[in-house]
C-alpha positions as CSV (number, residue, x, y, z in Angstrom):
1,M,24.2,-53.0,23.3
2,D,20.6,-52.1,23.0
3,D,18.9,-54.8,20.8
4,D,15.5,-53.0,20.6
5,I,15.8,-51.7,17.1
6,S,13.4,-52.4,14.2
7,L,13.4,-52.3,10.4
8,R,12.0,-48.8,10.7
9,H,15.1,-47.7,12.6
10,L,17.4,-49.2,10.0
11,K,15.5,-47.3,7.3
12,V,16.0,-44.1,9.2
13,L,19.7,-44.8,9.3
14,S,19.9,-45.6,5.6
15,L,18.1,-42.3,4.8
16,L,20.4,-40.3,7.2
17,L,23.5,-41.8,5.5
18,E,22.0,-40.7,2.1
19,V,21.0,-37.1,2.9
20,G,23.2,-36.2,5.9
21,S,20.6,-34.1,7.6
22,L,18.1,-34.8,10.4
23,T,15.8,-32.0,9.1
24,R,15.8,-33.3,5.5
25,A,15.2,-36.9,6.7
26,A,12.3,-35.7,8.8
27,Q,10.8,-33.9,5.8
28,I,11.2,-36.9,3.5
29,L,9.6,-39.2,6.0
30,G,6.9,-36.8,7.0
31,V,7.7,-36.9,10.7
32,S,9.1,-34.5,13.3
33,Q,12.8,-33.9,13.7
34,P,12.7,-35.0,17.4
35,S,11.4,-38.4,16.2
36,I,14.4,-38.8,13.9
37,S,16.8,-37.7,16.7
38,K,15.2,-40.3,19.0
39,A,15.7,-43.0,16.3
40,L,19.3,-42.0,15.8
41,A,19.9,-42.1,19.6
42,R,18.5,-45.7,19.6
43,L,20.8,-46.7,16.7
44,R,23.8,-45.1,18.4
45,A,23.1,-47.2,21.5
46,H,22.6,-50.3,19.5
47,F,25.8,-50.1,17.5
48,G,27.9,-48.4,20.2
49,D,29.0,-45.7,17.8
50,P,28.0,-42.1,17.0
51,L,27.3,-43.2,13.4
52,L,26.8,-39.6,12.2
53,V,28.7,-36.5,13.5
54,R,27.9,-32.9,12.7
55,V,30.5,-31.2,10.5
56,G,29.4,-27.7,9.7
57,A,25.9,-27.8,8.3
58,V,25.8,-31.5,7.5
59,M,26.0,-34.8,9.3
60,R,29.1,-36.9,8.3
61,P,29.2,-40.7,8.7
62,T,31.7,-42.3,11.1
63,P,34.0,-45.1,9.8
64,K,31.6,-47.5,11.5
65,A,28.6,-46.1,9.6
66,V,30.5,-46.2,6.3
67,E,31.2,-49.9,7.0
68,L,27.5,-50.5,7.7
69,A,26.2,-48.7,4.6
70,E,26.5,-51.5,2.0
71,P,25.2,-54.4,4.2
72,L,22.4,-52.1,5.4
73,R,21.3,-51.4,1.8
74,A,21.4,-55.1,1.0
75,L,19.3,-55.9,4.0
76,L,16.6,-53.3,3.2
77,T,16.5,-54.5,-0.4
78,A,16.1,-58.1,0.7
79,S,13.4,-57.1,3.1
80,D,11.5,-55.3,0.3
81,T,11.9,-58.2,-2.0
82,L,10.6,-60.7,0.5
83,R,7.6,-58.4,1.2
84,A,6.9,-58.0,-2.5
85,S,7.0,-61.8,-3.1
86,T,4.2,-62.3,-0.5
87,L,1.9,-59.6,-1.7
88,P,0.1,-60.4,-4.9
89,F,-1.3,-57.5,-6.8
90,D,-4.6,-57.3,-8.6
91,P,-5.6,-53.8,-9.6
92,K,-9.3,-54.7,-9.6
93,T,-9.3,-55.5,-5.9
94,S,-6.3,-53.5,-4.6
95,T,-6.7,-50.5,-2.3
96,R,-3.1,-49.3,-2.9
97,E,-2.2,-45.6,-3.1
98,F,0.6,-44.9,-5.5
99,T,2.7,-41.8,-5.1
100,A,4.5,-39.9,-8.0
101,L,7.0,-37.1,-7.9
102,V,6.4,-34.9,-10.9
103,T,7.3,-31.4,-12.1
104,E,4.6,-28.7,-12.7
105,V,4.6,-29.8,-16.3
106,G,3.9,-33.3,-15.3
107,M,1.1,-32.3,-13.0
108,I,-0.7,-30.8,-16.1
109,Q,0.2,-33.3,-18.8
110,F,0.7,-36.6,-17.0
111,I,-1.3,-36.8,-13.8
112,P,-4.8,-36.5,-15.2
113,S,-4.3,-39.4,-17.6
114,L,-2.7,-41.5,-14.9
115,M,-5.7,-40.8,-12.6
116,R,-8.1,-41.9,-15.3
117,R,-6.2,-45.1,-15.9
118,L,-6.2,-46.0,-12.2
119,E,-9.9,-45.3,-12.1
120,E,-10.5,-47.6,-15.0
121,S,-8.3,-50.3,-13.6
122,G,-9.7,-50.6,-10.1
123,P,-12.1,-48.7,-7.8
124,G,-9.8,-49.0,-4.8
125,L,-6.7,-47.5,-6.5
126,S,-5.7,-43.9,-5.7
127,L,-2.9,-41.5,-6.6
128,R,-1.0,-38.9,-4.7
129,A,1.1,-36.4,-6.7
130,L,3.9,-34.6,-5.0
131,P,6.1,-31.8,-6.4
132,L,9.5,-32.7,-7.7
133,D,11.3,-30.0,-5.9
134,S,14.8,-29.2,-4.8
135,R,15.1,-32.0,-2.3
136,A,17.2,-35.0,-3.5
137,F,14.6,-37.2,-5.3
138,E,16.8,-40.3,-5.0
139,A,16.5,-40.1,-1.2
140,R,12.8,-39.7,-1.4
141,L,12.4,-42.8,-3.6
142,E,14.8,-44.8,-1.3
143,A,12.8,-43.7,1.8
144,G,9.5,-44.8,0.2
145,E,8.0,-41.3,0.1
146,A,7.2,-41.9,-3.5
147,D,7.0,-44.9,-5.9
148,V,8.2,-43.1,-9.0
149,A,9.6,-39.8,-10.2
150,V,8.9,-38.7,-13.7
151,G,10.8,-35.9,-15.5
152,F,14.0,-34.8,-17.1
153,L,16.6,-35.7,-14.4
154,P,20.0,-36.3,-16.0
155,E,21.7,-36.1,-12.6
156,A,20.0,-39.3,-11.2
157,A,22.6,-41.6,-9.5
158,G,23.0,-44.3,-6.9
159,A,20.6,-47.2,-6.6
160,I,18.1,-45.6,-8.9
161,R,16.7,-47.3,-12.0
162,R,15.3,-45.5,-15.0
163,Q,13.2,-46.1,-18.1
164,R,13.1,-43.7,-21.0
165,L,9.6,-42.6,-21.7
166,Y,9.9,-40.1,-24.5
167,A,12.0,-37.3,-26.0
168,D,10.5,-33.8,-26.3
169,G,11.6,-30.8,-28.3
170,Y,10.8,-27.1,-27.9
171,L,8.2,-24.8,-29.3
172,S,8.0,-21.0,-28.9
173,V,4.6,-19.4,-28.3
174,V,3.1,-15.9,-28.7
175,R,-0.4,-14.6,-28.3
176,R,-2.6,-14.9,-31.4
177,G,-2.9,-11.2,-31.8
178,H,0.9,-10.6,-31.6
179,P,1.8,-7.6,-33.8
180,R,4.7,-9.4,-35.5
181,L,3.1,-12.8,-35.9
182,Q,4.4,-13.1,-39.5
183,T,8.1,-12.5,-38.6
184,V,8.6,-13.7,-35.1
185,A,9.4,-17.3,-36.2
186,S,12.3,-16.2,-38.4
187,E,15.8,-16.2,-36.8
188,A,16.2,-12.4,-37.1
189,G,12.7,-11.8,-35.8
190,F,13.0,-14.2,-32.9
191,W,16.2,-12.6,-31.6
192,C,14.8,-9.1,-31.9
193,E,11.8,-9.9,-29.6
194,R,11.5,-9.6,-25.9
195,H,11.4,-13.0,-24.1
196,V,10.1,-14.7,-21.0
197,M,13.0,-16.4,-19.1
198,M,12.3,-19.5,-17.0
199,T,14.7,-19.5,-14.0
200,S,13.8,-22.4,-11.7
201,A,16.7,-24.5,-10.2
202,G,16.8,-27.8,-8.4
203,A,15.6,-31.3,-9.2
204,G,13.2,-31.5,-12.1
205,H,14.2,-28.2,-13.7
206,A,17.2,-29.2,-15.8
207,A,15.3,-28.2,-18.9
208,N,14.7,-24.7,-17.5
209,R,18.3,-24.3,-16.8
210,T,19.5,-25.5,-20.2
211,L,17.1,-23.2,-22.1
212,A,17.7,-20.2,-19.8
213,Q,21.5,-20.5,-20.4
214,L,21.0,-20.6,-24.2
215,L,18.8,-17.6,-24.2
216,S,21.0,-15.6,-21.8
217,D,23.9,-16.1,-24.2
218,R,22.1,-14.4,-27.1
219,L,19.7,-11.9,-25.6
220,A,20.6,-8.4,-24.3
221,A,19.5,-7.6,-20.8
222,G,16.7,-5.4,-22.1
223,Q,15.2,-8.3,-24.1
224,V,14.3,-10.3,-21.0
225,Q,10.8,-8.9,-20.3
226,V,10.3,-11.0,-17.1
227,R,11.8,-13.9,-15.3
228,V,9.4,-16.6,-14.0
229,P,9.8,-19.8,-12.0
230,S,8.1,-22.2,-14.5
231,F,7.2,-23.0,-18.0
232,L,3.5,-22.8,-17.1
233,A,3.9,-19.2,-15.8
234,G,5.9,-18.4,-19.0
235,A,3.0,-19.5,-21.1
236,F,0.5,-17.4,-19.2
237,V,2.7,-14.3,-19.5
238,A,3.1,-14.8,-23.3
239,S,-0.7,-15.1,-23.6
240,R,-1.2,-11.7,-22.2
241,T,1.8,-9.7,-23.5
242,D,3.9,-9.5,-26.6
243,A,6.7,-11.5,-25.1
244,V,7.9,-14.9,-26.6
245,A,8.0,-17.9,-24.3
246,T,9.8,-21.1,-25.3
247,L,8.4,-24.3,-23.8
248,P,8.6,-28.1,-24.1
249,A,6.8,-28.9,-27.3
250,K,4.2,-31.2,-25.7
251,L,3.3,-28.6,-23.1
252,A,3.1,-25.8,-25.8
253,E,0.7,-28.0,-27.8
254,F,-1.4,-28.8,-24.8
255,L,-1.8,-25.1,-23.6
256,A,-2.0,-23.3,-26.9
257,P,-5.8,-23.8,-27.6
258,D,-6.9,-22.8,-24.1
259,L,-4.6,-19.8,-23.8
260,G,-5.0,-18.5,-27.3
261,L,-1.4,-19.1,-28.3
262,E,0.4,-19.5,-31.7
263,S,3.3,-21.9,-31.6
264,F,6.4,-22.2,-33.9
265,V,9.7,-24.0,-34.0
266,P,12.3,-21.6,-32.6
267,P,15.7,-21.1,-34.2
268,L,17.6,-22.8,-31.4
269,Q,20.2,-25.5,-31.4
270,I,19.3,-27.4,-28.2
271,A,19.2,-31.0,-27.2
272,P,15.8,-32.6,-26.7
273,I,14.4,-33.2,-23.3
274,Q,14.7,-36.8,-22.3
275,V,11.8,-37.7,-20.0
276,D,12.3,-40.8,-17.9
277,Q,10.5,-42.6,-15.0
278,F,12.7,-43.4,-12.0
279,W,12.4,-45.8,-9.1
280,H,14.6,-47.3,-6.4
281,E,16.0,-50.8,-7.0
282,R,14.3,-51.9,-3.7
283,V,10.9,-52.0,-5.4
284,Q,12.1,-53.5,-8.7
285,Q,10.3,-56.8,-8.1
286,D,7.2,-55.5,-6.3
287,E,4.2,-56.7,-8.4
288,G,2.2,-53.5,-7.8
289,H,5.1,-51.3,-8.7
290,R,5.8,-53.3,-11.8
291,W,2.2,-52.8,-12.8
292,L,2.5,-49.0,-12.1
293,R,5.6,-48.7,-14.2
294,A,4.0,-50.6,-17.1
295,T,0.9,-48.4,-16.9
296,I,3.0,-45.2,-17.0
297,F,4.9,-46.5,-20.1
298,Q,1.7,-47.5,-21.8
299,L,0.3,-44.0,-21.2
300,V,3.2,-41.8,-22.3
301,G,6.1,-44.0,-23.3
302,R,7.5,-44.1,-26.8
303,P,9.7,-47.1,-27.9
304,A,13.2,-46.1,-28.8
305,S,13.6,-45.7,-32.6
């Protein structure tokens, strides 16, 4: 047995068990795939077991790896807890860089205010914002690629904690010079117009999918003027055409003045968007992380009514 493995190797193993892919693990950790392969080879030698075996397009854990998964998770959690308990956090003197996974909407609405708060709290604090894309955000949080994820993510599972920030509704928007501005907000008028359809899939785009399905059920094919990958793109299209775009309400209110849009409540029966912040349980007790979560809630959170 090769005893020369480190905590870093164990974190690689935990991530591989989570995502089942050398390529994805390398992307999440920001390293090359050969370095992940080398770490896996070291782990296989240490445990005397293949640990993960390729089955089709994914890597499947061996019985030995399945047996290791829970104690490995507990060990890494204990390691992070011990580390957090020895690192006091003072925002005024800290040089910590926080990383957030956010949607395109979050980049516009949330990141500027968080940046300002960090600047006010300590000159050494910094922020890195990463797109909340189709990769499993749970694995990215577990691997430490990001501190938090913020968005509408009803599929979150595993060792992920969440805190409700706020609930958002929907508003539809049209350009201020729209020829049917007086009737477009009525039910009959709304469903006679041509619309912008938001079609993004993957993590962070649950709201897009829900809205797109609802519109698809009611609109004829000819009423979809264009399909775009994001709410932001939809707003820009609406500002320069006669199409209707339906957006999260906070985003619509934020963009309307700059883009010359008129907003109205659409005649839709649709559940509100529940926006949460997410983090891995490994960092639950970390002082800096607790400060970050509290700061985010202070900025955008709304107590449950």
